[in-house]
A tleap script that builds the chain and sets N, CA, C and O, in Angstrom:
source leaprc.protein.ff14SB
mol = sequence {
  NVAL GLN LEU GLN ALA SER GLY GLY GLY LEU
  VAL GLN PRO GLY GLY SER LEU ARG LEU SER
  CYS ALA ALA SER GLY SER ILE SER SER ILE
  ASN VAL MET GLY TRP TYR ARG GLN THR PRO
  GLY LYS GLN ARG GLU LEU VAL ALA THR LEU
  THR ARG ARG ILE GLY THR ASN TYR ALA ASP
  SER VAL LYS GLY ARG PHE THR ILE SER LYS
  ASP ASN VAL LYS ASN LEU LEU TYR LEU GLN
  MET ASN SER LEU LYS SER GLU ASP THR GLY
  VAL TYR TYR CYS ASN ALA ARG LEU ASP GLY
  ILE ASP TYR TRP GLY GLN GLY THR LEU VAL
  THR VAL SER CSER
}
set mol.1.N position { -14.853 -39.246 190.020 }
set mol.1.CA position { -16.325 -38.742 189.996 }
set mol.1.C position { -16.952 -39.644 191.040 }
set mol.1.O position { -16.333 -40.700 191.172 }
set mol.2.N position { -17.937 -39.519 191.758 }
set mol.2.CA position { -18.728 -40.388 192.278 }
set mol.2.C position { -20.452 -39.756 191.726 }
set mol.2.O position { -20.940 -38.633 191.848 }
set mol.3.N position { -20.771 -40.469 191.378 }
set mol.3.CA position { -22.419 -40.232 191.333 }
set mol.3.C position { -23.273 -40.914 192.112 }
set mol.3.O position { -23.088 -42.078 192.466 }
set mol.4.N position { -24.540 -40.009 192.504 }
set mol.4.CA position { -25.429 -40.885 193.235 }
set mol.4.C position { -26.753 -40.227 192.655 }
set mol.4.O position { -27.092 -39.045 192.703 }
set mol.5.N position { -27.441 -41.368 192.064 }
set mol.5.CA position { -28.835 -41.338 191.603 }
set mol.5.C position { -29.431 -41.615 192.778 }
set mol.5.O position { -28.983 -42.241 193.739 }
set mol.6.N position { -31.443 -40.622 192.483 }
set mol.6.CA position { -32.070 -40.997 193.301 }
set mol.6.C position { -33.415 -40.350 192.475 }
set mol.6.O position { -33.307 -39.597 191.507 }
set mol.7.N position { -34.532 -40.745 192.987 }
set mol.7.CA position { -36.299 -39.744 192.998 }
set mol.7.C position { -36.687 -40.788 192.166 }
set mol.7.O position { -37.533 -40.544 191.306 }
set mol.8.N position { -35.960 -42.546 192.322 }
set mol.8.CA position { -36.929 -43.056 191.488 }
set mol.8.C position { -37.858 -43.702 192.614 }
set mol.8.O position { -37.551 -43.725 193.806 }
set mol.9.N position { -39.537 -44.446 191.850 }
set mol.9.CA position { -40.281 -45.104 192.702 }
set mol.9.C position { -41.032 -45.227 192.036 }
set mol.9.O position { -40.786 -45.008 190.850 }
set mol.10.N position { -42.360 -45.647 192.442 }
set mol.10.CA position { -43.595 -46.170 191.616 }
set mol.10.C position { -44.442 -45.124 191.567 }
set mol.10.O position { -44.827 -44.380 192.469 }
set mol.11.N position { -44.822 -45.158 189.809 }
set mol.11.CA position { -45.798 -44.093 189.290 }
set mol.11.C position { -46.165 -44.763 188.379 }
set mol.11.O position { -45.484 -45.596 187.782 }
set mol.12.N position { -48.168 -44.244 188.011 }
set mol.12.CA position { -48.748 -44.908 187.794 }
set mol.12.C position { -48.563 -44.332 185.962 }
set mol.12.O position { -48.031 -43.245 185.737 }
set mol.13.N position { -48.955 -45.016 185.077 }
set mol.13.CA position { -49.052 -44.542 183.870 }
set mol.13.C position { -49.503 -43.031 183.289 }
set mol.13.O position { -50.703 -42.759 183.259 }
set mol.14.N position { -48.569 -42.119 182.857 }
set mol.14.CA position { -49.461 -40.722 182.687 }
set mol.14.C position { -48.546 -39.927 183.639 }
set mol.14.O position { -48.323 -38.738 183.415 }
set mol.15.N position { -47.923 -40.675 184.879 }
set mol.15.CA position { -47.564 -39.586 185.890 }
set mol.15.C position { -46.457 -39.397 185.380 }
set mol.15.O position { -46.169 -39.714 184.226 }
set mol.16.N position { -45.576 -38.763 186.329 }
set mol.16.CA position { -44.071 -37.807 186.305 }
set mol.16.C position { -43.395 -37.746 187.567 }
set mol.16.O position { -43.834 -37.352 188.647 }
set mol.17.N position { -41.731 -38.403 187.138 }
set mol.17.CA position { -41.265 -38.359 188.183 }
set mol.17.C position { -39.672 -37.431 187.811 }
set mol.17.O position { -39.388 -37.134 186.651 }
set mol.18.N position { -38.986 -37.160 188.710 }
set mol.18.CA position { -37.964 -36.444 188.437 }
set mol.18.C position { -36.426 -36.739 189.018 }
set mol.18.O position { -36.152 -36.429 190.177 }
set mol.19.N position { -35.726 -37.179 188.391 }
set mol.19.CA position { -34.630 -37.887 189.052 }
set mol.19.C position { -33.661 -37.003 188.873 }
set mol.19.O position { -33.509 -36.239 187.920 }
set mol.20.N position { -32.697 -37.195 190.281 }
set mol.20.CA position { -31.494 -36.451 190.419 }
set mol.20.C position { -30.245 -37.154 190.277 }
set mol.20.O position { -29.990 -38.320 190.575 }
set mol.21.N position { -29.601 -36.379 189.839 }
set mol.21.CA position { -27.225 -37.422 190.011 }
set mol.21.C position { -26.705 -36.362 190.735 }
set mol.21.O position { -26.472 -35.212 190.364 }
set mol.22.N position { -26.523 -36.979 191.999 }
set mol.22.CA position { -25.424 -35.619 192.458 }
set mol.22.C position { -24.053 -36.402 192.353 }
set mol.22.O position { -23.730 -37.584 192.471 }
set mol.23.N position { -23.423 -35.277 192.093 }
set mol.23.CA position { -22.084 -35.300 191.855 }
set mol.23.C position { -21.319 -35.139 192.842 }
set mol.23.O position { -21.507 -34.168 193.576 }
set mol.24.N position { -20.090 -36.209 193.143 }
set mol.24.CA position { -19.281 -35.295 194.269 }
set mol.24.C position { -18.260 -34.617 193.928 }
set mol.24.O position { -17.184 -34.679 194.521 }
set mol.25.N position { -18.504 -33.865 192.889 }
set mol.25.CA position { -17.460 -32.828 192.354 }
set mol.25.C position { -17.967 -31.984 191.264 }
set mol.25.O position { -19.001 -32.169 190.622 }
set mol.26.N position { -16.993 -30.901 191.116 }
set mol.26.CA position { -17.735 -29.914 190.229 }
set mol.26.C position { -18.111 -30.382 188.803 }
set mol.26.O position { -17.241 -30.599 187.959 }
set mol.27.N position { -18.887 -30.470 188.659 }
set mol.27.CA position { -19.847 -30.985 187.190 }
set mol.27.C position { -19.543 -29.908 185.933 }
set mol.27.O position { -19.710 -30.332 184.789 }
set mol.28.N position { -19.162 -28.716 186.104 }
set mol.28.CA position { -18.952 -27.280 185.407 }
set mol.28.C position { -18.261 -27.851 183.881 }
set mol.28.O position { -18.630 -27.464 182.772 }
set mol.29.N position { -17.216 -28.824 184.142 }
set mol.29.CA position { -16.322 -29.061 183.179 }
set mol.29.C position { -16.513 -30.107 182.563 }
set mol.29.O position { -15.798 -30.347 181.590 }
set mol.30.N position { -17.436 -30.936 182.925 }
set mol.30.CA position { -17.913 -32.412 182.450 }
set mol.30.C position { -18.364 -32.327 181.362 }
set mol.30.O position { -19.461 -31.770 181.375 }
set mol.31.N position { -17.820 -32.807 179.806 }
set mol.31.CA position { -18.054 -32.872 178.624 }
set mol.31.C position { -19.979 -33.583 178.398 }
set mol.31.O position { -20.933 -32.962 177.929 }
set mol.32.N position { -19.962 -34.582 178.770 }
set mol.32.CA position { -20.930 -34.585 178.696 }
set mol.32.C position { -22.000 -35.803 179.725 }
set mol.32.O position { -21.499 -36.925 179.803 }
set mol.33.N position { -22.733 -35.701 180.121 }
set mol.33.CA position { -23.515 -36.103 181.225 }
set mol.33.C position { -24.640 -36.695 180.438 }
set mol.33.O position { -25.096 -36.364 179.344 }
set mol.34.N position { -24.989 -37.692 181.299 }
set mol.34.CA position { -26.301 -38.407 180.666 }
set mol.34.C position { -27.067 -39.218 181.380 }
set mol.34.O position { -26.555 -39.431 182.479 }
set mol.35.N position { -28.342 -39.901 181.179 }
set mol.35.CA position { -28.628 -40.985 181.751 }
set mol.35.C position { -29.222 -41.848 180.800 }
set mol.35.O position { -29.794 -41.473 179.777 }
set mol.36.N position { -28.990 -43.607 181.362 }
set mol.36.CA position { -29.313 -45.045 180.541 }
set mol.36.C position { -30.232 -45.506 181.506 }
set mol.36.O position { -30.388 -44.943 182.590 }
set mol.37.N position { -30.828 -46.488 181.157 }
set mol.37.CA position { -31.799 -47.274 181.560 }
set mol.37.C position { -31.205 -48.616 181.371 }
set mol.37.O position { -30.242 -48.917 180.665 }
set mol.38.N position { -32.178 -49.613 182.359 }
set mol.38.CA position { -31.778 -51.112 181.986 }
set mol.38.C position { -32.597 -51.395 182.542 }
set mol.38.O position { -32.896 -50.970 183.657 }
set mol.39.N position { -33.291 -52.362 181.759 }
set mol.39.CA position { -34.302 -53.602 182.177 }
set mol.39.C position { -33.693 -54.972 182.224 }
set mol.39.O position { -32.479 -55.165 182.151 }
set mol.40.N position { -34.726 -56.047 182.367 }
set mol.40.CA position { -33.971 -57.553 182.978 }
set mol.40.C position { -33.832 -57.630 181.413 }
set mol.40.O position { -34.640 -57.116 180.640 }
set mol.41.N position { -32.645 -58.376 181.013 }
set mol.41.CA position { -32.332 -59.069 180.155 }
set mol.41.C position { -32.141 -58.440 178.843 }
set mol.41.O position { -31.858 -58.979 177.773 }
set mol.42.N position { -32.385 -56.966 179.168 }
set mol.42.CA position { -31.359 -56.088 177.991 }
set mol.42.C position { -30.434 -55.569 178.198 }
set mol.42.O position { -29.924 -55.744 179.304 }
set mol.43.N position { -29.672 -54.526 177.052 }
set mol.43.CA position { -28.375 -54.074 177.351 }
set mol.43.C position { -29.101 -52.808 177.859 }
set mol.43.O position { -30.271 -52.498 177.635 }
set mol.44.N position { -28.057 -52.044 178.686 }
set mol.44.CA position { -28.184 -50.726 179.370 }
set mol.44.C position { -28.285 -49.997 177.978 }
set mol.44.O position { -27.439 -50.228 177.114 }
set mol.45.N position { -29.704 -48.790 177.680 }
set mol.45.CA position { -29.667 -48.162 176.615 }
set mol.45.C position { -29.635 -46.915 177.015 }
set mol.45.O position { -29.964 -46.671 178.176 }
set mol.46.N position { -29.109 -45.544 175.871 }
set mol.46.CA position { -29.344 -43.983 176.416 }
set mol.46.C position { -30.529 -44.049 176.384 }
set mol.46.O position { -31.234 -44.784 175.693 }
set mol.47.N position { -30.934 -42.965 177.443 }
set mol.47.CA position { -31.952 -41.993 177.660 }
set mol.47.C position { -31.899 -40.663 176.986 }
set mol.47.O position { -32.503 -40.143 176.048 }
set mol.48.N position { -30.864 -40.268 177.885 }
set mol.48.CA position { -30.535 -38.929 177.361 }
set mol.48.C position { -29.159 -37.858 177.558 }
set mol.48.O position { -28.702 -37.824 178.700 }
set mol.49.N position { -28.627 -37.173 176.730 }
set mol.49.CA position { -27.559 -36.712 176.866 }
set mol.49.C position { -27.382 -35.325 176.931 }
set mol.49.O position { -28.027 -34.503 176.281 }
set mol.50.N position { -26.553 -35.105 177.678 }
set mol.50.CA position { -26.211 -33.108 177.758 }
set mol.50.C position { -25.038 -33.094 177.594 }
set mol.50.O position { -24.285 -33.677 178.374 }
set mol.51.N position { -24.599 -32.414 176.521 }
set mol.51.CA position { -23.193 -32.429 175.866 }
set mol.51.C position { -22.769 -30.485 175.982 }
set mol.51.O position { -23.420 -29.516 175.592 }
set mol.52.N position { -21.525 -30.566 176.634 }
set mol.52.CA position { -21.462 -29.051 177.454 }
set mol.52.C position { -21.711 -28.010 175.915 }
set mol.52.O position { -22.160 -26.871 176.044 }
set mol.53.N position { -21.367 -28.564 174.540 }
set mol.53.CA position { -21.047 -27.424 173.294 }
set mol.53.C position { -22.054 -28.231 172.138 }
set mol.53.O position { -22.463 -27.715 171.097 }
set mol.54.N position { -22.313 -29.508 172.566 }
set mol.54.CA position { -23.500 -29.695 171.710 }
set mol.54.C position { -24.847 -29.090 172.003 }
set mol.54.O position { -25.291 -28.131 171.370 }
set mol.55.N position { -25.553 -29.764 173.110 }
set mol.55.CA position { -27.023 -29.473 174.026 }
set mol.55.C position { -27.365 -30.786 174.360 }
set mol.55.O position { -26.555 -31.448 175.010 }
set mol.56.N position { -28.510 -31.304 173.996 }
set mol.56.CA position { -29.451 -32.334 174.534 }
set mol.56.C position { -29.240 -33.144 173.137 }
set mol.56.O position { -28.990 -32.784 171.986 }
set mol.57.N position { -29.489 -34.591 173.857 }
set mol.57.CA position { -29.726 -35.450 172.429 }
set mol.57.C position { -30.947 -36.423 173.619 }
set mol.57.O position { -30.842 -36.448 174.845 }
set mol.58.N position { -32.032 -37.135 172.783 }
set mol.58.CA position { -33.078 -37.923 173.722 }
set mol.58.C position { -33.218 -39.286 172.339 }
set mol.58.O position { -33.140 -39.393 171.115 }
set mol.59.N position { -33.430 -39.990 173.384 }
set mol.59.CA position { -33.639 -41.541 172.325 }
set mol.59.C position { -35.171 -41.174 172.102 }
set mol.59.O position { -36.033 -40.648 172.806 }
set mol.60.N position { -35.124 -41.714 170.739 }
set mol.60.CA position { -36.708 -41.264 170.399 }
set mol.60.C position { -37.871 -41.552 170.929 }
set mol.60.O position { -38.955 -41.012 170.707 }
set mol.61.N position { -37.586 -42.531 171.728 }
set mol.61.CA position { -38.744 -43.055 172.805 }
set mol.61.C position { -39.247 -42.052 173.886 }
set mol.61.O position { -40.240 -42.153 174.607 }
set mol.62.N position { -38.358 -41.103 173.824 }
set mol.62.CA position { -38.547 -40.379 174.940 }
set mol.62.C position { -38.804 -38.738 174.628 }
set mol.62.O position { -39.308 -37.836 175.297 }
set mol.63.N position { -38.262 -38.793 173.407 }
set mol.63.CA position { -38.792 -37.322 172.819 }
set mol.63.C position { -39.888 -36.827 173.228 }
set mol.63.O position { -40.785 -37.605 173.551 }
set mol.64.N position { -40.088 -35.410 173.317 }
set mol.64.CA position { -40.992 -34.395 173.785 }
set mol.64.C position { -41.615 -35.110 175.510 }
set mol.64.O position { -42.487 -34.498 176.126 }
set mol.65.N position { -41.161 -36.088 175.926 }
set mol.65.CA position { -41.447 -36.416 177.208 }
set mol.65.C position { -40.273 -36.256 178.233 }
set mol.65.O position { -40.646 -35.853 179.335 }
set mol.66.N position { -39.103 -36.459 178.115 }
set mol.66.CA position { -38.342 -36.215 178.892 }
set mol.66.C position { -37.415 -34.981 178.671 }
set mol.66.O position { -37.235 -34.316 177.651 }
set mol.67.N position { -36.868 -34.864 179.939 }
set mol.67.CA position { -35.783 -33.182 179.549 }
set mol.67.C position { -34.554 -33.560 180.964 }
set mol.67.O position { -34.655 -33.745 182.177 }
set mol.68.N position { -33.414 -33.530 179.935 }
set mol.68.CA position { -32.053 -33.624 180.921 }
set mol.68.C position { -31.953 -32.112 181.439 }
set mol.68.O position { -32.895 -31.421 181.052 }
set mol.69.N position { -30.909 -31.388 182.315 }
set mol.69.CA position { -30.953 -30.771 182.482 }
set mol.69.C position { -29.677 -30.584 183.715 }
set mol.69.O position { -29.389 -31.752 183.978 }
set mol.70.N position { -29.128 -30.023 184.251 }
set mol.70.CA position { -27.889 -29.271 185.054 }
set mol.70.C position { -27.552 -28.272 185.719 }
set mol.70.O position { -27.145 -27.260 185.149 }
set mol.71.N position { -27.665 -28.365 187.210 }
set mol.71.CA position { -27.052 -27.218 188.077 }
set mol.71.C position { -26.087 -27.235 188.356 }
set mol.71.O position { -25.776 -27.708 189.449 }
set mol.72.N position { -25.045 -26.664 187.391 }
set mol.72.CA position { -23.559 -26.085 187.917 }
set mol.72.C position { -23.211 -25.936 188.959 }
set mol.72.O position { -22.101 -26.327 189.320 }
set mol.73.N position { -24.023 -25.349 189.727 }
set mol.73.CA position { -23.919 -24.453 190.973 }
set mol.73.C position { -24.073 -25.574 191.933 }
set mol.73.O position { -23.471 -25.430 192.997 }
set mol.74.N position { -24.685 -26.544 191.787 }
set mol.74.CA position { -25.257 -27.360 193.219 }
set mol.74.C position { -24.681 -28.773 192.425 }
set mol.74.O position { -24.510 -29.755 193.149 }
set mol.75.N position { -24.477 -28.863 191.444 }
set mol.75.CA position { -23.324 -30.371 190.894 }
set mol.75.C position { -24.656 -31.530 191.533 }
set mol.75.O position { -24.751 -32.270 192.513 }
set mol.76.N position { -25.741 -31.093 190.088 }
set mol.76.CA position { -26.611 -32.148 190.221 }
set mol.76.C position { -26.920 -31.963 188.830 }
set mol.76.O position { -26.855 -30.937 188.152 }
set mol.77.N position { -27.320 -33.308 188.475 }
set mol.77.CA position { -28.167 -33.661 186.946 }
set mol.77.C position { -29.260 -34.222 186.965 }
set mol.77.O position { -29.198 -35.103 187.822 }
set mol.78.N position { -30.378 -34.201 186.425 }
set mol.78.CA position { -31.106 -34.033 186.360 }
set mol.78.C position { -32.405 -34.413 185.269 }
set mol.78.O position { -32.492 -33.831 184.188 }
set mol.79.N position { -33.312 -35.376 185.668 }
set mol.79.CA position { -33.980 -36.008 184.613 }
set mol.79.C position { -35.283 -36.028 184.253 }
set mol.79.O position { -35.720 -37.176 184.166 }
set mol.80.N position { -36.074 -35.159 184.010 }
set mol.80.CA position { -37.430 -34.364 184.353 }
set mol.80.C position { -38.419 -35.456 183.428 }
set mol.80.O position { -38.153 -35.424 182.226 }
set mol.81.N position { -39.511 -36.404 183.825 }
set mol.81.CA position { -39.952 -37.670 183.297 }
set mol.81.C position { -41.499 -37.225 183.450 }
set mol.81.O position { -42.086 -37.260 184.531 }
set mol.82.N position { -42.220 -36.708 181.963 }
set mol.82.CA position { -43.424 -36.640 181.900 }
set mol.82.C position { -44.309 -37.700 181.306 }
set mol.82.O position { -43.784 -38.590 180.636 }
set mol.83.N position { -44.902 -37.690 181.393 }
set mol.83.CA position { -46.269 -38.783 180.445 }
set mol.83.C position { -45.610 -40.581 180.790 }
set mol.83.O position { -45.607 -41.387 179.859 }
set mol.84.N position { -45.277 -40.851 181.709 }
set mol.84.CA position { -44.820 -42.067 181.978 }
set mol.84.C position { -45.486 -42.819 181.446 }
set mol.84.O position { -46.702 -42.642 181.372 }
set mol.85.N position { -44.676 -44.216 180.754 }
set mol.85.CA position { -45.208 -45.151 180.079 }
set mol.85.C position { -44.730 -46.570 181.049 }
set mol.85.O position { -44.033 -46.599 182.064 }
set mol.86.N position { -45.466 -47.809 180.224 }
set mol.86.CA position { -44.650 -48.985 181.398 }
set mol.86.C position { -43.803 -49.459 180.688 }
set mol.86.O position { -43.427 -50.525 181.175 }
set mol.87.N position { -43.113 -49.138 179.447 }
set mol.87.CA position { -42.364 -49.448 178.980 }
set mol.87.C position { -40.628 -48.280 179.524 }
set mol.87.O position { -39.433 -48.316 179.231 }
set mol.88.N position { -41.566 -47.366 180.455 }
set mol.88.CA position { -39.895 -46.387 180.665 }
set mol.88.C position { -39.256 -47.490 181.986 }
set mol.88.O position { -38.095 -47.509 182.393 }
set mol.89.N position { -40.625 -48.514 182.558 }
set mol.89.CA position { -40.076 -49.088 183.730 }
set mol.89.C position { -38.512 -50.014 183.478 }
set mol.89.O position { -38.286 -50.900 182.653 }
set mol.90.N position { -37.531 -49.374 184.599 }
set mol.90.CA position { -36.565 -49.466 184.536 }
set mol.90.C position { -35.391 -49.337 185.344 }
set mol.90.O position { -35.692 -48.367 186.039 }
set mol.91.N position { -34.154 -49.722 185.728 }
set mol.91.CA position { -32.992 -49.113 186.283 }
set mol.91.C position { -32.034 -47.925 185.768 }
set mol.91.O position { -31.132 -48.175 184.968 }
set mol.92.N position { -32.313 -46.319 186.368 }
set mol.92.CA position { -32.013 -45.517 185.825 }
set mol.92.C position { -30.543 -45.312 185.969 }
set mol.92.O position { -30.373 -45.226 187.185 }
set mol.93.N position { -29.597 -45.211 185.480 }
set mol.93.CA position { -28.371 -44.932 186.200 }
set mol.93.C position { -27.716 -43.299 185.120 }
set mol.93.O position { -28.220 -42.883 184.077 }
set mol.94.N position { -26.670 -42.803 185.760 }
set mol.94.CA position { -26.839 -41.891 185.711 }
set mol.94.C position { -25.066 -41.721 185.106 }
set mol.94.O position { -24.212 -42.423 185.645 }
set mol.95.N position { -24.790 -41.046 184.325 }
set mol.95.CA position { -23.131 -41.326 183.375 }
set mol.95.C position { -22.281 -39.583 183.062 }
set mol.95.O position { -22.729 -38.704 182.326 }
set mol.96.N position { -21.276 -39.538 183.701 }
set mol.96.CA position { -20.140 -38.680 183.302 }
set mol.96.C position { -19.150 -39.153 182.599 }
set mol.96.O position { -18.415 -40.001 183.106 }
set mol.97.N position { -18.909 -38.636 181.116 }
set mol.97.CA position { -17.667 -38.746 180.816 }
set mol.97.C position { -16.931 -37.853 180.665 }
set mol.97.O position { -17.111 -36.956 179.841 }
set mol.98.N position { -15.526 -37.981 181.793 }
set mol.98.CA position { -14.339 -37.069 181.696 }
set mol.98.C position { -13.074 -37.857 181.594 }
set mol.98.O position { -12.765 -38.886 182.194 }
set mol.99.N position { -12.121 -36.868 180.332 }
set mol.99.CA position { -10.976 -37.575 180.025 }
set mol.99.C position { -11.106 -38.779 179.719 }
set mol.99.O position { -10.233 -39.576 180.062 }
set mol.100.N position { -12.369 -39.251 178.914 }
set mol.100.CA position { -12.683 -40.203 178.165 }
set mol.100.C position { -13.038 -41.830 179.113 }
set mol.100.O position { -13.160 -43.018 178.812 }
set mol.101.N position { -13.095 -41.007 180.351 }
set mol.101.CA position { -13.379 -42.004 181.144 }
set mol.101.C position { -14.980 -42.377 181.809 }
set mol.101.O position { -15.615 -41.581 182.502 }
set mol.102.N position { -15.269 -43.219 181.577 }
set mol.102.CA position { -17.022 -43.155 181.820 }
set mol.102.C position { -16.932 -43.464 183.494 }
set mol.102.O position { -16.068 -44.126 184.068 }
set mol.103.N position { -18.045 -42.806 184.055 }
set mol.103.CA position { -18.508 -42.833 185.714 }
set mol.103.C position { -20.042 -43.282 185.804 }
set mol.103.O position { -21.071 -42.870 185.269 }
set mol.104.N position { -19.818 -44.063 186.499 }
set mol.104.CA position { -21.573 -44.211 186.840 }
set mol.104.C position { -22.124 -44.138 188.118 }
set mol.104.O position { -21.577 -44.092 189.220 }
set mol.105.N position { -23.246 -44.136 187.803 }
set mol.105.CA position { -24.172 -43.922 189.512 }
set mol.105.C position { -24.171 -45.436 189.761 }
set mol.105.O position { -23.685 -46.364 189.114 }
set mol.106.N position { -24.999 -45.383 191.119 }
set mol.106.CA position { -25.334 -46.831 191.468 }
set mol.106.C position { -26.986 -47.116 190.740 }
set mol.106.O position { -27.494 -48.234 190.820 }
set mol.107.N position { -27.605 -46.111 190.139 }
set mol.107.CA position { -28.887 -46.681 189.604 }
set mol.107.C position { -30.054 -45.840 190.291 }
set mol.107.O position { -30.027 -45.105 191.278 }
set mol.108.N position { -30.833 -46.113 189.642 }
set mol.108.CA position { -32.177 -46.086 190.576 }
set mol.108.C position { -33.429 -46.410 189.806 }
set mol.108.O position { -33.604 -46.131 188.620 }
set mol.109.N position { -34.654 -47.291 190.934 }
set mol.109.CA position { -35.395 -47.618 190.150 }
set mol.109.C position { -36.417 -46.873 189.960 }
set mol.109.O position { -36.750 -46.099 190.857 }
set mol.110.N position { -37.161 -46.939 188.723 }
set mol.110.CA position { -38.441 -46.708 188.224 }
set mol.110.C position { -39.559 -47.577 187.630 }
set mol.110.O position { -39.521 -47.796 186.420 }
set mol.111.N position { -40.408 -48.016 188.265 }
set mol.111.CA position { -41.741 -48.309 187.576 }
set mol.111.C position { -42.685 -47.641 187.469 }
set mol.111.O position { -43.112 -46.812 188.273 }
set mol.112.N position { -43.174 -47.994 186.283 }
set mol.112.CA position { -43.962 -47.784 185.951 }
set mol.112.C position { -45.493 -48.360 185.856 }
set mol.112.O position { -45.581 -48.723 184.683 }
set mol.113.N position { -46.487 -48.572 186.370 }
set mol.113.CA position { -47.600 -49.665 186.527 }
set mol.113.C position { -49.045 -48.840 187.324 }
set mol.113.O position { -49.086 -47.838 188.038 }
set mol.114.N position { -50.130 -49.760 186.834 }
set mol.114.CA position { -50.852 -49.142 187.511 }
set mol.114.C position { -51.378 -50.409 188.607 }
set mol.114.O position { -52.178 -50.154 189.508 }
savepdb mol mol.pdb
quit
């Protein structure tokens, strides 16, 4: 599975962005897909996951502001980010877990700054 994230950029605090992750094949059978982010000097952290049977899960820091979703027809994973804060700044990576193997996209940079 090849993943390519896009949609990052510079946004002011309080603004919104929508990230997209395009998969090379069908995502309808992938059990878990998610978004992670990383800032300099810190480990990559979970932002949100979407599990086929369980549903969605969010980091406490983004609950109520971010929404993860996917389009099985277009093979796209999304992350809608609203009410962005400076601490949301980082490189965002999309992830797919298939048959116990983690696949990662190349990352897209989100900068929240005035």
